[in-house]
NULOLO-650123 format. One record per residue (C-alpha): residue in one letter; y, z, x; residue number from 1. Coordinates in steps of 0.05 Angstrom, whole numbers, plus 5000, padded with zeros to 4 digits. Each point is the difference from the previous one (the first is absolute). Layout:
aa: A	Y: Y	Z: Z	X: X	i: NUM;
...
END
This chain:
aa: X	Y: 8150	Z: 0797	X: 7594	i: 1;
aa: X	Y: 4982	Z: 4929	X: 5014	i: 2;
aa: X	Y: 4998	Z: 4953	X: 5058	i: 3;
aa: X	Y: 4996	Z: 4923	X: 4994	i: 4;
aa: X	Y: 4926	Z: 5018	X: 4993	i: 5;
aa: X	Y: 4994	Z: 5066	X: 4961	i: 6;
aa: X	Y: 4999	Z: 5059	X: 5049	i: 7;
aa: X	Y: 5018	Z: 5074	X: 4988	i: 8;
aa: X	Y: 4980	Z: 5043	X: 5059	i: 9;
aa: X	Y: 5206	Z: 4922	X: 4980	i: 10;
aa: X	Y: 5471	Z: 4742	X: 5121	i: 11;
aa: X	Y: 5015	Z: 4988	X: 4927	i: 12;
aa: X	Y: 4931	Z: 5018	X: 4976	i: 13;
aa: X	Y: 5005	Z: 5067	X: 5039	i: 14;
aa: X	Y: 5067	Z: 5013	X: 4970	i: 15;
aa: X	Y: 4971	Z: 4990	X: 4931	i: 16;
aa: X	Y: 4942	Z: 5044	X: 5012	i: 17;
aa: X	Y: 5045	Z: 5054	X: 5029	i: 18;
aa: X	Y: 5026	Z: 5007	X: 4929	i: 19;
aa: X	Y: 4931	Z: 5023	X: 4983	i: 20;
aa: X	Y: 4991	Z: 5047	X: 5059	i: 21;
aa: X	Y: 4971	Z: 5065	X: 4972	i: 22;
aa: X	Y: 5007	Z: 4987	X: 4926	i: 23;
aa: X	Y: 4975	Z: 5071	X: 5002	i: 24;
aa: X	Y: 5071	Z: 5021	X: 5004	i: 25;
aa: X	Y: 5026	Z: 4950	X: 4949	i: 26;
aa: X	Y: 4999	Z: 5000	X: 4923	i: 27;
aa: X	Y: 4952	Z: 4954	X: 4968	i: 28;
aa: X	Y: 5015	Z: 4956	X: 4941	i: 29;
aa: X	Y: 4977	Z: 5053	X: 4951	i: 30;
aa: X	Y: 5035	Z: 5059	X: 5035	i: 31;
aa: X	Y: 4940	Z: 5024	X: 5039	i: 32;
aa: X	Y: 5020	Z: 5021	X: 5070	i: 33;
aa: X	Y: 4967	Z: 5009	X: 5065	i: 34;
aa: X	Y: 4982	Z: 5067	X: 5029	i: 35;
aa: X	Y: 5055	Z: 5049	X: 5016	i: 36;
aa: X	Y: 5016	Z: 5018	X: 5072	i: 37;
aa: X	Y: 4942	Z: 5036	X: 5034	i: 38;
aa: X	Y: 5010	Z: 5069	X: 5032	i: 39;
aa: X	Y: 4966	Z: 5027	X: 5062	i: 40;
aa: X	Y: 4953	Z: 5062	X: 5001	i: 41;
aa: X	Y: 5060	Z: 5044	X: 5006	i: 42;
aa: X	Y: 5036	Z: 4968	X: 4941	i: 43;
aa: X	Y: 5051	Z: 4965	X: 5044	i: 44;
aa: X	Y: 5017	Z: 4928	X: 4977	i: 45;
aa: X	Y: 4962	Z: 4946	X: 5038	i: 46;
aa: X	Y: 5040	Z: 4960	X: 5050	i: 47;
aa: X	Y: 5008	Z: 4928	X: 4976	i: 48;
aa: X	Y: 4960	Z: 4948	X: 5038	i: 49;
aa: X	Y: 5040	Z: 4952	X: 5041	i: 50;
aa: X	Y: 5025	Z: 4942	X: 4958	i: 51;
aa: X	Y: 4951	Z: 4941	X: 4993	i: 52;
aa: X	Y: 5008	Z: 4936	X: 4965	i: 53;
aa: X	Y: 4942	Z: 4968	X: 4965	i: 54;
aa: X	Y: 4944	Z: 5012	X: 4951	i: 55;
aa: X	Y: 4969	Z: 5069	X: 4985	i: 56;
aa: X	Y: 4936	Z: 5007	X: 5038	i: 57;
aa: X	Y: 4943	Z: 5041	X: 4972	i: 58;
aa: X	Y: 4938	Z: 5029	X: 5035	i: 59;
aa: X	Y: 4939	Z: 5026	X: 4964	i: 60;
aa: X	Y: 4962	Z: 5051	X: 5039	i: 61;
aa: X	Y: 4927	Z: 5015	X: 4990	i: 62;
aa: X	Y: 5004	Z: 5074	X: 5011	i: 63;
aa: X	Y: 4924	Z: 5008	X: 5001	i: 64;
aa: X	Y: 5005	Z: 4968	X: 5070	i: 65;
aa: X	Y: 5072	Z: 4999	X: 5023	i: 66;
aa: X	Y: 5062	Z: 5043	X: 5004	i: 67;
aa: X	Y: 5063	Z: 4990	X: 4958	i: 68;
aa: X	Y: 5040	Z: 5013	X: 5063	i: 69;
aa: X	Y: 4980	Z: 4932	X: 5028	i: 70;
aa: X	Y: 5052	Z: 4970	X: 4954	i: 71;
aa: X	Y: 5057	Z: 5034	X: 5038	i: 72;
aa: X	Y: 4977	Z: 4977	X: 5068	i: 73;
aa: X	Y: 5030	Z: 4931	X: 4993	i: 74;
aa: X	Y: 5074	Z: 4983	X: 5009	i: 75;
aa: X	Y: 5038	Z: 4937	X: 5012	i: 76;
aa: X	Y: 5018	Z: 4983	X: 5071	i: 77;
aa: X	Y: 5066	Z: 4971	X: 4975	i: 78;
aa: X	Y: 5037	Z: 5058	X: 4968	i: 79;
aa: X	Y: 4947	Z: 5053	X: 4998	i: 80;
aa: X	Y: 4989	Z: 4998	X: 4925	i: 81;
aa: X	Y: 4932	Z: 5016	X: 4968	i: 82;
aa: X	Y: 4951	Z: 4943	X: 5000	i: 83;
aa: X	Y: 4974	Z: 5028	X: 4934	i: 84;
aa: X	Y: 5040	Z: 5026	X: 4941	i: 85;
aa: X	Y: 4946	Z: 5024	X: 4954	i: 86;
aa: X	Y: 4934	Z: 5036	X: 5015	i: 87;
aa: X	Y: 4945	Z: 5004	X: 4946	i: 88;
aa: X	Y: 4949	Z: 5055	X: 5002	i: 89;
aa: X	Y: 4936	Z: 4962	X: 4981	i: 90;
aa: X	Y: 4972	Z: 5030	X: 4955	i: 91;
aa: X	Y: 4995	Z: 5052	X: 4946	i: 92;
aa: X	Y: 4954	Z: 4986	X: 4941	i: 93;
aa: X	Y: 5000	Z: 4999	X: 4925	i: 94;
aa: X	Y: 4936	Z: 5037	X: 4983	i: 95;
aa: X	Y: 4964	Z: 5017	X: 4935	i: 96;
aa: X	Y: 4979	Z: 5067	X: 4972	i: 97;
aa: X	Y: 4941	Z: 4986	X: 4957	i: 98;
aa: X	Y: 5001	Z: 5068	X: 4967	i: 99;
aa: X	Y: 5072	Z: 4995	X: 4975	i: 100;
aa: X	Y: 5001	Z: 4923	X: 5000	i: 101;
aa: X	Y: 5065	Z: 4998	X: 5036	i: 102;
aa: X	Y: 5026	Z: 4966	X: 5061	i: 103;
aa: X	Y: 5028	Z: 5041	X: 5057	i: 104;
aa: X	Y: 5032	Z: 4992	X: 5067	i: 105;
aa: X	Y: 4952	Z: 5010	X: 5058	i: 106;
aa: X	Y: 5012	Z: 5006	X: 5076	i: 107;
aa: X	Y: 4943	Z: 4994	X: 5049	i: 108;
aa: X	Y: 5003	Z: 5046	X: 5060	i: 109;
aa: X	Y: 5038	Z: 4952	X: 5042	i: 110;
aa: X	Y: 5054	Z: 4987	X: 4949	i: 111;
aa: X	Y: 5004	Z: 5075	X: 4986	i: 112;
aa: X	Y: 5007	Z: 5014	X: 5074	i: 113;
aa: X	Y: 5060	Z: 4953	X: 5005	i: 114;
aa: X	Y: 5033	Z: 5032	X: 4938	i: 115;
aa: X	Y: 4986	Z: 5072	X: 5024	i: 116;
aa: X	Y: 5029	Z: 4982	X: 5067	i: 117;
aa: X	Y: 5061	Z: 4965	X: 4974	i: 118;
aa: X	Y: 5045	Z: 5037	X: 5051	i: 119;
aa: X	Y: 4965	Z: 4963	X: 5058	i: 120;
aa: X	Y: 4971	Z: 4938	X: 4965	i: 121;
aa: X	Y: 5053	Z: 4979	X: 4951	i: 122;
aa: X	Y: 5067	Z: 5032	X: 5019	i: 123;
aa: X	Y: 5003	Z: 4969	X: 5069	i: 124;
aa: X	Y: 4998	Z: 4930	X: 4966	i: 125;
aa: X	Y: 5052	Z: 5018	X: 4948	i: 126;
aa: X	Y: 5044	Z: 5028	X: 5056	i: 127;
aa: X	Y: 4999	Z: 4931	X: 5030	i: 128;
aa: X	Y: 5021	Z: 4969	X: 4934	i: 129;
aa: X	Y: 4931	Z: 4976	X: 4981	i: 130;
aa: X	Y: 4980	Z: 5009	X: 4927	i: 131;
aa: X	Y: 4931	Z: 5030	X: 4987	i: 132;
aa: X	Y: 4962	Z: 4980	X: 4937	i: 133;
aa: X	Y: 4932	Z: 5023	X: 4972	i: 134;
aa: X	Y: 4954	Z: 4943	X: 4978	i: 135;
aa: X	Y: 4954	Z: 5013	X: 4942	i: 136;
aa: X	Y: 4934	Z: 4963	X: 4993	i: 137;
aa: X	Y: 4938	Z: 4998	X: 4955	i: 138;
aa: X	Y: 4937	Z: 5036	X: 5021	i: 139;
aa: X	Y: 4941	Z: 4967	X: 4965	i: 140;
aa: X	Y: 5002	Z: 5053	X: 4944	i: 141;
aa: X	Y: 5025	Z: 4957	X: 4942	i: 142;
aa: X	Y: 5071	Z: 5031	X: 5002	i: 143;
aa: X	Y: 5057	Z: 4951	X: 5013	i: 144;
aa: X	Y: 5073	Z: 4989	X: 4985	i: 145;
aa: X	Y: 4983	Z: 4951	X: 4945	i: 146;
aa: X	Y: 4952	Z: 5040	X: 4954	i: 147;
aa: X	Y: 5036	Z: 5064	X: 4980	i: 148;
aa: X	Y: 4980	Z: 5015	X: 4929	i: 149;
aa: X	Y: 5067	Z: 5021	X: 4977	i: 150;
aa: X	Y: 5075	Z: 5004	X: 5020	i: 151;
aa: X	Y: 4991	Z: 5074	X: 5009	i: 152;
aa: X	Y: 4942	Z: 4990	X: 5050	i: 153;
aa: X	Y: 5041	Z: 4949	X: 5039	i: 154;
aa: X	Y: 5060	Z: 5049	X: 5001	i: 155;
aa: X	Y: 4957	Z: 5057	X: 5023	i: 156;
aa: X	Y: 4977	Z: 4960	X: 5061	i: 157;
aa: X	Y: 5071	Z: 4976	X: 5014	i: 158;
aa: X	Y: 5018	Z: 5075	X: 5003	i: 159;
aa: X	Y: 4945	Z: 5012	X: 5051	i: 160;
aa: X	Y: 5029	Z: 4945	X: 5042	i: 161;
aa: X	Y: 5072	Z: 5023	X: 4996	i: 162;
aa: X	Y: 4982	Z: 5072	X: 5013	i: 163;
aa: X	Y: 4963	Z: 4978	X: 5063	i: 164;
aa: X	Y: 5061	Z: 4961	X: 5024	i: 165;
aa: X	Y: 5044	Z: 5060	X: 4988	i: 166;
aa: X	Y: 4951	Z: 5050	X: 5031	i: 167;
aa: X	Y: 4990	Z: 4963	X: 5065	i: 168;
aa: X	Y: 5068	Z: 4969	X: 5007	i: 169;
aa: X	Y: 4977	Z: 4929	X: 4994	i: 170;
aa: X	Y: 5043	Z: 4940	X: 4986	i: 171;
aa: X	Y: 4958	Z: 4968	X: 4946	i: 172;
aa: X	Y: 4936	Z: 4972	X: 4973	i: 173;
aa: X	Y: 4962	Z: 4935	X: 5010	i: 174;
aa: X	Y: 4950	Z: 4972	X: 4948	i: 175;
aa: X	Y: 4938	Z: 4963	X: 5023	i: 176;
aa: X	Y: 4952	Z: 4985	X: 4941	i: 177;
aa: X	Y: 4937	Z: 4987	X: 5037	i: 178;
aa: X	Y: 4932	Z: 5033	X: 4999	i: 179;
aa: X	Y: 5010	Z: 5033	X: 4932	i: 180;
aa: X	Y: 4935	Z: 4968	X: 4973	i: 181;
aa: X	Y: 5026	Z: 5006	X: 4929	i: 182;
aa: X	Y: 4943	Z: 5018	X: 4953	i: 183;
aa: X	Y: 4965	Z: 5048	X: 5046	i: 184;
aa: X	Y: 4986	Z: 5070	X: 4973	i: 185;
aa: X	Y: 5013	Z: 4974	X: 4929	i: 186;
aa: X	Y: 5072	Z: 4983	X: 5015	i: 187;
aa: X	Y: 5037	Z: 4945	X: 4963	i: 188;
aa: X	Y: 5017	Z: 4930	X: 5021	i: 189;
aa: X	Y: 5072	Z: 4986	X: 5019	i: 190;
aa: X	Y: 5050	Z: 4997	X: 4943	i: 191;
aa: X	Y: 5071	Z: 4973	X: 4996	i: 192;
aa: X	Y: 5038	Z: 5066	X: 4989	i: 193;
aa: X	Y: 4972	Z: 5046	X: 5056	i: 194;
aa: X	Y: 5038	Z: 4976	X: 5062	i: 195;
aa: X	Y: 5065	Z: 4990	X: 4960	i: 196;
aa: X	Y: 4997	Z: 5072	X: 4976	i: 197;
aa: X	Y: 4982	Z: 5026	X: 5068	i: 198;
aa: X	Y: 5055	Z: 4965	X: 5039	i: 199;
aa: X	Y: 5052	Z: 5016	X: 4947	i: 200;
aa: X	Y: 4982	Z: 5073	X: 5002	i: 201;
aa: X	Y: 4999	Z: 5001	X: 5077	i: 202;
aa: X	Y: 5068	Z: 4967	X: 5005	i: 203;
aa: X	Y: 5028	Z: 5048	X: 4951	i: 204;
aa: X	Y: 4973	Z: 5057	X: 5042	i: 205;
aa: X	Y: 5027	Z: 4975	X: 5067	i: 206;
aa: X	Y: 5059	Z: 4953	X: 4990	i: 207;
aa: X	Y: 5021	Z: 5001	X: 5071	i: 208;
aa: X	Y: 4933	Z: 4990	X: 5035	i: 209;
aa: X	Y: 4963	Z: 4937	X: 5017	i: 210;
aa: X	Y: 4946	Z: 4968	X: 4958	i: 211;
aa: X	Y: 4962	Z: 4941	X: 5030	i: 212;
aa: X	Y: 4946	Z: 4954	X: 4976	i: 213;
aa: X	Y: 4942	Z: 4973	X: 5040	i: 214;
aa: X	Y: 4996	Z: 4937	X: 4956	i: 215;
aa: X	Y: 4925	Z: 5002	X: 4982	i: 216;
aa: X	Y: 4954	Z: 5023	X: 4945	i: 217;
aa: X	Y: 5005	Z: 5005	X: 4923	i: 218;
aa: X	Y: 5062	Z: 5044	X: 5005	i: 219;
aa: X	Y: 5041	Z: 4948	X: 5037	i: 220;
aa: X	Y: 4988	Z: 4950	X: 4945	i: 221;
aa: X	Y: 5019	Z: 5047	X: 4944	i: 222;
aa: X	Y: 5076	Z: 5015	X: 5012	i: 223;
aa: X	Y: 5025	Z: 4990	X: 4928	i: 224;
aa: X	Y: 4982	Z: 5035	X: 4936	i: 225;
aa: X	Y: 5034	Z: 5013	X: 4934	i: 226;
aa: X	Y: 5063	Z: 4967	X: 5021	i: 227;
aa: X	Y: 5004	Z: 5040	X: 5066	i: 228;
aa: X	Y: 4997	Z: 4963	X: 5065	i: 229;
aa: X	Y: 4990	Z: 5045	X: 5061	i: 230;
aa: X	Y: 5012	Z: 4948	X: 5052	i: 231;
aa: X	Y: 5069	Z: 5025	X: 5018	i: 232;
aa: X	Y: 4977	Z: 5072	X: 5006	i: 233;
aa: X	Y: 4966	Z: 4981	X: 5068	i: 234;
aa: X	Y: 5040	Z: 5000	X: 5065	i: 235;
aa: X	Y: 4948	Z: 4955	X: 5034	i: 236;
aa: X	Y: 4939	Z: 4956	X: 4987	i: 237;
aa: X	Y: 4958	Z: 4965	X: 5053	i: 238;
aa: X	Y: 4945	Z: 4952	X: 5011	i: 239;
aa: X	Y: 4932	Z: 5035	X: 5010	i: 240;
aa: X	Y: 4964	Z: 4944	X: 5039	i: 241;
aa: X	Y: 5009	Z: 5008	X: 5075	i: 242;
aa: X	Y: 5014	Z: 4937	X: 5041	i: 243;
aa: X	Y: 5026	Z: 4964	X: 4941	i: 244;
aa: X	Y: 5066	Z: 4984	X: 4962	i: 245;
aa: X	Y: 5001	Z: 5013	X: 4926	i: 246;
aa: X	Y: 5062	Z: 5017	X: 4960	i: 247;
aa: X	Y: 4985	Z: 5060	X: 4954	i: 248;
aa: X	Y: 5000	Z: 4982	X: 4926	i: 249;
aa: X	Y: 5053	Z: 5051	X: 4980	i: 250;
aa: X	Y: 5071	Z: 4992	X: 4977	i: 251;
aa: X	Y: 5036	Z: 5031	X: 5059	i: 252;
aa: X	Y: 5052	Z: 4970	X: 5046	i: 253;
aa: X	Y: 4977	Z: 4969	X: 5066	i: 254;
aa: X	Y: 5031	Z: 5059	X: 5035	i: 255;
aa: X	Y: 4946	Z: 5045	X: 4971	i: 256;
aa: X	Y: 4940	Z: 4954	X: 5012	i: 257;
aa: X	Y: 4951	Z: 4989	X: 5058	i: 258;
aa: X	Y: 4962	Z: 4935	X: 4993	i: 259;
aa: X	Y: 4977	Z: 5010	X: 5072	i: 260;
aa: X	Y: 4944	Z: 5048	X: 5018	i: 261;
aa: X	Y: 4968	Z: 5012	X: 5067	i: 262;
aa: X	Y: 4945	Z: 5044	X: 5027	i: 263;
aa: X	Y: 5022	Z: 5023	X: 5070	i: 264;
aa: X	Y: 4948	Z: 4983	X: 5051	i: 265;
aa: X	Y: 4962	Z: 4952	X: 4955	i: 266;
aa: X	Y: 5053	Z: 4952	X: 4975	i: 267;
aa: X	Y: 5016	Z: 4956	X: 5058	i: 268;
aa: X	Y: 5067	Z: 5008	X: 5033	i: 269;
aa: X	Y: 5016	Z: 4926	X: 4986	i: 270;
aa: X	Y: 4986	Z: 5012	X: 4926	i: 271;
aa: X	Y: 5040	Z: 5064	X: 5000	i: 272;
aa: X	Y: 5060	Z: 4965	X: 5031	i: 273;
aa: X	Y: 4995	Z: 4940	X: 4952	i: 274;
aa: X	Y: 4997	Z: 5046	X: 4941	i: 275;
aa: X	Y: 5061	Z: 5039	X: 5026	i: 276;
aa: X	Y: 5039	Z: 4938	X: 5013	i: 277;
aa: X	Y: 4987	Z: 4976	X: 4928	i: 278;
aa: X	Y: 5020	Z: 5068	X: 4973	i: 279;
aa: X	Y: 5069	Z: 4991	X: 5033	i: 280;
aa: X	Y: 5007	Z: 4926	X: 4986	i: 281;
aa: X	Y: 4985	Z: 5009	X: 4926	i: 282;
aa: X	Y: 5043	Z: 5062	X: 4991	i: 283;
aa: X	Y: 4947	Z: 5052	X: 4984	i: 284;
aa: X	Y: 5017	Z: 5073	X: 5015	i: 285;
aa: X	Y: 4934	Z: 5032	X: 5017	i: 286;
aa: X	Y: 4944	Z: 4990	X: 5051	i: 287;
aa: X	Y: 4934	Z: 5036	X: 4991	i: 288;
aa: X	Y: 4950	Z: 5024	X: 5054	i: 289;
aa: X	Y: 4936	Z: 5037	X: 4997	i: 290;
aa: X	Y: 4956	Z: 5042	X: 5046	i: 291;
aa: X	Y: 5047	Z: 5018	X: 5058	i: 292;
aa: X	Y: 4955	Z: 5041	X: 5046	i: 293;
aa: X	Y: 5013	Z: 5045	X: 5060	i: 294;
aa: X	Y: 4994	Z: 4947	X: 5055	i: 295;
aa: X	Y: 5061	Z: 4963	X: 5028	i: 296;
aa: X	Y: 5011	Z: 4944	X: 4950	i: 297;
aa: X	Y: 5068	Z: 4980	X: 5025	i: 298;
aa: X	Y: 4977	Z: 4929	X: 5011	i: 299;
aa: X	Y: 4976	Z: 4993	X: 4929	i: 300;
aa: X	Y: 5062	Z: 5035	X: 4972	i: 301;
aa: X	Y: 5047	Z: 4958	X: 5044	i: 302;
aa: X	Y: 4969	Z: 4937	X: 4971	i: 303;
aa: X	Y: 5035	Z: 5014	X: 4934	i: 304;
aa: X	Y: 5059	Z: 5043	X: 5022	i: 305;
aa: X	Y: 5025	Z: 4942	X: 5041	i: 306;
aa: X	Y: 5004	Z: 4958	X: 4937	i: 307;
aa: X	Y: 5024	Z: 5055	X: 4955	i: 308;
aa: X	Y: 5050	Z: 5034	X: 5044	i: 309;
aa: X	Y: 5008	Z: 4956	X: 5062	i: 310;
aa: X	Y: 4971	Z: 5053	X: 5045	i: 311;
aa: X	Y: 4937	Z: 5021	X: 5036	i: 312;
aa: X	Y: 4967	Z: 5066	X: 4978	i: 313;
aa: X	Y: 4993	Z: 5056	X: 5050	i: 314;
aa: X	Y: 4944	Z: 5049	X: 4996	i: 315;
aa: X	Y: 5011	Z: 5072	X: 5021	i: 316;
aa: X	Y: 4937	Z: 5044	X: 5000	i: 317;
END
């Protein structure tokens, strides 16, 4: 993930943005849809969150350091809706097996712990109406989304992703093409077909789940091949540079884009508010945040919820 300086460790205008609220539940231009309704640990349908007008808000959580449950601790003072609509587990990895020369999905111990404890780490968020995605990131081993050697290899990795979503009851997958270090371990450089084959297969495997794009890296610039454009297969795409405004270069409606990106606790509250105001004023439907930790960040969160939803954020430990 990036900050303004690279750091790893994310009215009429309101009425317009309300049309975009939770594109997750709406059909995209190509027929891809958002995640189906979540269920609780007992299988009971989740209670819908109180109605909220405004853009979809996203929170990436560094699970090496912080709990996914932090996302559910913020509600709006006016109406009680969730301050955040999407929580992203950051991050699983695409790794490389040098013996078989294949890419595979890897979870470090902290990601695995979240998945293994889905009943207590994921379901509580879904029961509140918050979607939970798994972000997948390169791991310095040469394997990435843009250098599968064949369509079959891309499809095999797509199957690992969709199987994981099904096994752990997740709502979708997020692609972040950083840190692959293409060429390591004798791997190939990026090609034009790889990401197209991967996303096409993944969307076919999970037509009703979310696929999002952290708009960075070789994969993000290779969205078309052989007459197939995968832009419309994504539910969302967002700016990867925190503290800035940058419209993702992908052919999606404004309702599915986040040009704003903030790192909570590092992006100033004034900047977060300005970016949120611009999001609403220019009719964009998503607002991206990164690195929500376990402390009371209600002042930081309120800085943008005031502009997005006309309400302060309330923190409940």
